C-alpha positions in Angstrom: -35.9 -15.5 38.8 -37.2 -18.7 37.0 -34.7 -21.4 36.3 -33.8 -22.2 32.7 -35.4 -25.5 31.8 -32.9 -28.3 31.1 -32.3 -29.1 27.4 -34.2 -32.1 26.0 -32.6 -34.7 23.8 -34.3 -33.0 20.8 -32.8 -29.6 21.8 -29.3 -31.2 22.1 -29.7 -32.8 18.7 -30.9 -29.6 17.0 -28.2 -27.6 18.6 -25.5 -30.0 17.4 -26.9 -30.1 13.9 -26.9 -26.3 13.6 -23.3 -26.3 14.9 -22.1 -28.9 12.4 -24.0 -27.2 9.6 -22.2 -23.9 10.4 -18.8 -25.6 10.7 -19.3 -27.4 7.4 -20.0 -24.2 5.6 -16.9 -22.7 7.2 -14.7 -25.6 6.2 -16.1 -25.5 2.6 -15.4 -21.8 2.4 -12.2 -21.4 4.2 -10.6 -24.7 5.1 -9.5 -25.8 8.6 -7.1 -22.9 9.1 -9.9 -20.2 9.1 -12.6 -22.2 10.8 -12.9 -20.4 14.1 -14.9 -21.7 17.1 -15.7 -18.1 18.1 -17.2 -17.3 14.7 -19.2 -20.5 14.6 -20.6 -19.8 18.1 -21.6 -16.3 16.9 -23.2 -17.6 13.7 -25.2 -20.2 15.6 -26.2 -17.9 18.4 -24.6 -19.9 21.2 -22.2 -18.9 23.9 -18.6 -20.3 23.9 -19.6 -22.2 27.1 -22.5 -23.8 25.3 -20.3 -24.6 22.3 -18.0 -26.7 24.4 -21.0 -28.7 25.4 -20.9 -30.2 21.9 -17.2 -30.2 21.0 -14.0 -30.2 22.9 -11.9 -28.1 20.5 -11.5 -27.3 16.8 -10.1 -30.7 15.9 -13.1 -32.4 17.5 -15.4 -30.1 15.5 -13.6 -31.0 12.3 -13.9 -34.7 13.2 -17.7 -34.4 13.7 -18.0 -32.5 10.4 -16.0 -35.1 8.5 -17.9 -38.0 10.1 -21.3 -36.6 9.2 -20.1 -35.8 5.7 -19.1 -39.5 5.3 -22.5 -40.6 6.6 -24.3 -38.3 4.2 -22.2 -39.7 1.3 -23.0 -43.3 2.4 -26.7 -42.4 2.7 -26.9 -40.6 -0.6 -25.3 -43.6 -2.4 -27.6 -46.2 -0.8 -30.7 -44.1 -1.7 -29.5 -44.0 -5.3 -28.9 -47.8 -5.3 -32.4 -48.5 -3.9 -34.1 -46.2 -6.4 -32.2 -46.8 -9.6 -31.6 -50.1 -11.4 -28.8 -48.9 -13.8 -25.3 -48.2 -12.7 -25.0 -44.8 -14.5 -28.3 -43.7 -12.9 -27.0 -44.8 -9.5 -23.9 -42.6 -10.0 -25.8 -39.5 -11.2 -28.5 -40.1 -8.6 -25.7 -40.3 -5.9 -24.4 -36.9 -7.1 -27.9 -35.4 -7.1 -28.8 -36.8 -3.7 -25.7 -35.4 -2.0 -25.6 -32.0 -3.8 -29.4 -31.5 -4.1 -30.9 -28.1 -3.1 -32.4 -29.5 0.1 -29.4 -31.7 1.0 -27.2 -30.7 4.0 -23.8 -29.3 3.2 -20.9 -31.7 3.1 -17.2 -31.1 3.5 -14.4 -32.6 1.4 -12.2 -34.9 3.5 -9.0 -33.1 2.9 -7.2 -31.6 5.9 -7.4 -34.8 7.9 -4.0 -34.3 9.5 -5.5 -32.1 12.2 -7.3 -35.1 13.7 -5.8 -37.3 16.5 -4.8 -40.8 15.4 -8.0 -42.5 16.6 -10.4 -40.0 14.9 -8.3 -40.0 11.8 -8.6 -43.8 11.6 -12.4 -43.5 12.1 -12.8 -41.0 9.3 -10.6 -42.9 6.9 -12.5 -46.1 7.6 -15.9 -44.4 6.9 -14.5 -42.8 3.8 -13.0 -46.0 2.4 -16.3 -47.7 3.0 -18.1 -45.3 0.7 -15.3 -45.6 -1.9 -15.5 -49.5 -1.8 -19.3 -49.4 -2.2 -19.1 -47.0 -5.1 -16.3 -49.0 -6.7 -18.4 -52.2 -6.5 -21.3 -50.4 -8.3 -18.9 -49.2 -11.1 -17.5 -52.7 -11.4 -20.9 -54.2 -11.8 -21.7 -51.7 -14.5 -18.6 -52.6 -16.4 -19.2 -56.3 -16.1 -22.8 -55.8 -17.4 -21.5 -53.8 -20.4 -23.2 -50.6 -19.3 -20.1 -48.8 -18.3 -16.7 -48.6 -20.0 -13.6 -50.4 -18.7 -11.9 -48.4 -16.0 -9.9 -48.6 -12.7 -12.9 -48.8 -10.5 -11.2 -47.7 -7.3 -9.5 -44.6 -8.9 -12.8 -43.6 -10.6 -14.7 -44.0 -7.4 -12.3 -41.7 -5.6 -12.5 -39.2 -8.5 -16.3 -39.1 -8.4 -16.3 -38.5 -4.7 -13.6 -35.8 -5.1 -15.8 -34.1 -7.7 -18.8 -34.1 -5.3 -16.7 -32.5 -2.6 -15.3 -30.0 -5.0 -18.6 -28.5 -6.2 -19.6 -26.6 -3.0 -16.1 -25.4 -2.6 -15.7 -24.1 -6.2 -19.2 -22.6 -6.2 -18.3 -20.6 -3.1 -15.0 -19.2 -4.4 -16.4 -18.5 -7.9 -19.2 -16.4 -6.3 -16.6 -14.7 -4.1 -14.2 -13.8 -6.9 -16.9 -13.0 -9.5 -19.1 -11.3 -6.9 -22.2 -12.8 -8.6 -24.3 -15.7 -7.4 -23.9 -19.3 -8.8 -26.7 -21.7 -9.3 -25.2 -24.9 -7.8 -27.8 -27.1 -9.4 -26.7 -25.9 -12.9 -23.2 -27.0 -12.0 -24.6 -30.4 -10.7 -26.4 -30.9 -14.0 -23.3 -30.4 -16.0 -21.3 -32.7 -13.7 -23.8 -35.5 -14.2 -23.8 -34.9 -17.9 -20.0 -35.1 -18.0 -20.0 -38.2 -15.8 -22.3 -39.8 -18.3 -20.8 -38.9 -21.6 -17.7 -36.7 -21.0 -16.7 -33.5 -22.8 -15.0 -35.3 -25.7 -17.0 -35.1 -29.0 -15.4 -38.4 -30.3 -15.0 -40.7 -27.3 -13.5 -43.4 -29.4 -10.7 -41.2 -30.9 -7.1 -42.1 -29.9 -5.2 -39.7 -27.7 -1.7 -38.5 -28.3 -0.3 -36.9 -25.2 3.3 -35.9 -24.3 3.9 -36.9 -20.6 6.5 -34.7 -19.0 9.4 -36.0 -17.0 8.6 -34.0 -13.9 11.8 -35.0 -12.2 13.5 -32.5 -14.6 11.8 -29.7 -12.6 13.5 -30.8 -9.4 16.9 -29.2 -8.8 19.7 -31.7 -9.0 22.7 -31.2 -6.8 25.9 -30.7 -8.6 29.1 -31.7 -6.7 30.9 -28.7 -5.2 28.2 -26.3 -6.4 26.9 -24.3 -3.5 24.1 -22.7 -5.5 22.5 -25.9 -6.6 22.8 -27.3 -3.0 21.2 -24.2 -1.5 18.4 -24.2 -4.2 17.7 -27.9 -3.6 17.5 -27.4 0.2 15.1 -24.5 -0.3 12.9 -26.6 -2.6 12.8 -29.4 -0.1 11.6 -26.9 2.6 8.8 -25.7 0.2 7.8 -29.2 -0.8 7.5 -30.3 2.8 5.6 -27.2 3.9 3.1 -27.5 1.0 2.5 -31.2 1.8 1.8 -30.3 5.5 -0.3 -27.3 4.6 -2.4 -29.4 2.3 -2.7 -32.2 4.9 -3.4 -30.1 8.0 -4.2 -26.5 7.0 -1.9 -23.5 7.0 -2.6 -21.8 10.3 -2.8 -25.2 12.0 0.6 -26.2 10.8 3.5 -24.5 12.7 7.0 -23.7 11.7 8.1 -26.1 14.5 6.2 -29.0 12.8 7.7 -28.2 9.4 11.2 -28.0 10.9 10.6 -31.3 12.8 9.5 -33.0 9.5 12.6 -31.8 7.8 14.8 -32.6 10.8 16.2 -29.1 10.9 16.0 -26.2 13.3 13.4 -23.4 12.9 16.3 -21.0 12.5 17.2 -22.9 9.3 13.7 -22.1 7.9 14.1 -18.4 8.7 17.5 -18.4 7.0 16.5 -20.1 3.8 12.9 -18.8 3.4 11.8 -16.4 6.1 8.9 -16.2 8.6 5.6 -17.9 8.3 4.1 -15.2 6.0 7.1 -15.4 3.7 6.9 -19.2 3.7 3.2 -19.1 2.6 4.0 -16.7 -0.2 7.0 -18.8 -1.3 4.8 -21.9 -1.4 2.3 -20.2 -3.6 5.0 -18.9 -5.9 6.5 -22.4 -6.1 3.1 -23.9 -6.9 2.6 -21.2 -9.6 6.1 -22.0 -11.0 5.2 -25.7 -11.2 1.9 -24.9 -12.9 3.6 -22.7 -15.6 6.2 -25.4 -16.3 3.5 -27.9 -16.8 1.3 -25.6 -18.9 3.9 -24.2 -21.3 5.2 -27.4 -22.9 1.5 -28.5 -23.4 0.7 -25.2 -25.0 3.7 -25.5 -27.3 2.7 -29.0 -28.6 1.7 -29.2 -32.3 -1.1 -31.7 -32.7 -3.2 -28.9 -34.4 -4.5 -28.0 -31.0 -5.8 -31.5 -30.1 -5.4 -33.2 -26.8 -3.6 -30.2 -25.2 -6.3 -30.1 -22.4 -5.9 -33.8 -21.8 -2.1 -33.5 -21.7 -2.3 -30.7 -19.2 -4.7 -32.6 -16.9 -2.6 -35.7 -17.0 0.6 -33.9 -16.2 -1.1 -31.9 -13.5 -2.4 -35.1 -11.9 1.2 -36.5 -12.1 2.5 -33.4 -10.3 -0.1 -33.8 -7.6 1.3 -37.3 -6.9 4.9 -36.1 -6.9 6.7 -35.9 -3.6 8.5 -32.6 -4.5 6.0 -31.0 -6.9 2.7 -31.2 -5.2 1.0 -27.8 -5.6 -0.5 -25.9 -2.7 -4.3 -25.9 -2.6 -4.3 -22.2 -3.6 -7.7 -20.9 -2.6 -7.7 -22.9 0.6 -4.8 -20.7 1.7 -6.2 -17.3 0.6 -7.6 -16.2 3.9 -4.6 -17.4 5.8 -2.5 -14.9 3.7 -1.9 -11.3 4.6 -4.8 -9.1 3.5 -2.5 -6.7 1.5 -1.3 -9.6 -0.6 -4.6 -11.4 -1.3 -5.0 -9.5 -4.6 -1.7 -10.9 -5.7 -3.0 -14.5 -5.2 -6.3 -13.7 -6.9 -4.3 -12.4 -9.9 -2.3 -15.7 -10.1 -5.5 -17.8 -9.9 -7.0 -15.6 -12.6 -4.1 -16.5 -14.8 -4.8 -20.2 -14.4 -8.5 -19.6 -15.3 -7.5 -17.8 -18.5 -5.2 -20.7 -19.4 -8.1 -23.1 -19.1 -10.4 -21.0 -21.2 -7.7 -20.9 -23.9 -7.5 -24.7 -23.9 -11.2 -25.0 -24.1 -11.4 -22.7 -27.1 -8.6 -24.6 -28.8 -10.5 -27.9 -28.2 -13.7 -26.4 -29.6 -11.9 -25.0 -32.7 -10.6 -28.4 -33.8 -13.9 -30.2 -33.0 -12.5 -32.1 -30.0 -15.0 -30.9 -27.4 -18.8 -31.1 -27.2 -20.7 -27.9 -26.7 -20.4 -27.5 -22.9 -20.4 -24.3 -20.9 -16.8 -23.3 -20.5 -17.3 -21.3 -17.3 -19.0 -24.2 -15.5 -16.5 -26.7 -17.0 -13.6 -24.6 -15.6 -15.3 -24.8 -12.2 -15.6 -28.6 -12.2 -12.5 -29.8 -14.0 -9.8 -29.5 -11.3 -12.0 -31.3 -8.8 -11.3 -34.6 -10.6 -7.6 -34.7 -9.4 -8.0 -32.8 -6.1 -7.9 -36.0 -4.1 -4.4 -36.8 -5.4 -2.7 -34.3 -3.1 -3.6 -36.5 -0.2 -2.4 -39.7 -1.8 0.5 -41.7 -0.3 3.8 -40.8 -2.0 5.3 -44.3 -2.1 3.4 -45.3 -5.2 5.2 -46.8 -8.3 5.7 -44.4 -11.2 3.7 -46.6 -13.6 0.8 -46.6 -11.2 0.9 -42.8 -10.9 0.9 -42.5 -14.7 -2.1 -44.9 -15.0 -3.9 -43.0 -12.3 -3.4 -39.7 -14.0 -4.9 -41.2 -17.2 -7.9 -42.6 -15.3 -8.6 -39.4 -13.4 -8.5 -37.1 -16.5 -10.6 -39.6 -18.5 -13.5 -39.4 -16.0 -14.6 -36.1 -17.3 -13.1 -36.5 -20.8 -15.0 -39.7 -21.6 -17.6 -40.0 -18.9 -18.5 -43.5 -17.6 -20.9 -45.0 -20.1 -19.7 -47.6 -22.5 -18.8 -46.1 -25.9 
């Protein structure tokens, strides 16, 4: 029987590229929790033994996906810088380069907690390098008068967050609507919004009621067992959500959550239940947070103006709040029991309808340009998605200013008014 010829360097490189492409698609579609080495091996047509020639385990695979995604971001940005003289064209060129029809898939750098400390430091260093380069371009544009004044670091992070959001939201919109999405149409709208925003009058002043989110956190009343029990349960949910967002649901154990809380696993079972019950409780808690942010905004007078802006700012504040950070809902969908996935889809559908209502109100009062509501709904939450991974020890005034900057990226765009 003839021997199989040894793999050449070209064979190894091609095999690794195919593997990372498949893993990237899986991360975009399902997150870390549902990215299976076995499924990726099957998709790429390699054996499990051959798979371990390229990676040591799932964490190593995620590391390689994240590293290449950072490298693709850096390359796409530099190509835009070399080919475009104006700052706004460099930004939109960057978006088009990375999300173009022939561009390799990229994964958003989100569930970085699965990585070991050394790999995490490497990815954070690469990612921060791209952010610093983009921030410098934005600053140059502001100084030349081409771009409006802004917090360049926050806006750079928001633009990169939006780039990572597009493949993710296209996948889930197709999955839920059961109809194909032309990603390039979404990219065109994103670049239009980054240029001039959705606001019809970009110079108009904004009147927004900022919520005191701390009012949503249960305060312990002395000698009141009910408030104490409720506060303890909320602390468990807040901690679980933070760890799920940081590391993935299936890759975060009850033992890790208990250790973070400095309690026993038995305490988690007593106050919430098993892992499945905890996931549902986290989603319910996130939905409760959303409704308490949306309802006061919807009740504001202001003849319908600035409700959308108010919602986005308050949502960005919640994403930076230690106790009120929402769960990345659709990332958790396939880690949830199949019988209950329709329940989650229904809740997400409610959020979609709420956004459409706000879009229609903004149109009725002449606040919004004529932009496609369905595509805007797909894009809009990507602006603040990066905030769920932000350090929690940030001053409140900085959190407020960040929420304003993030929501204004798509409201105003980046060009000078």
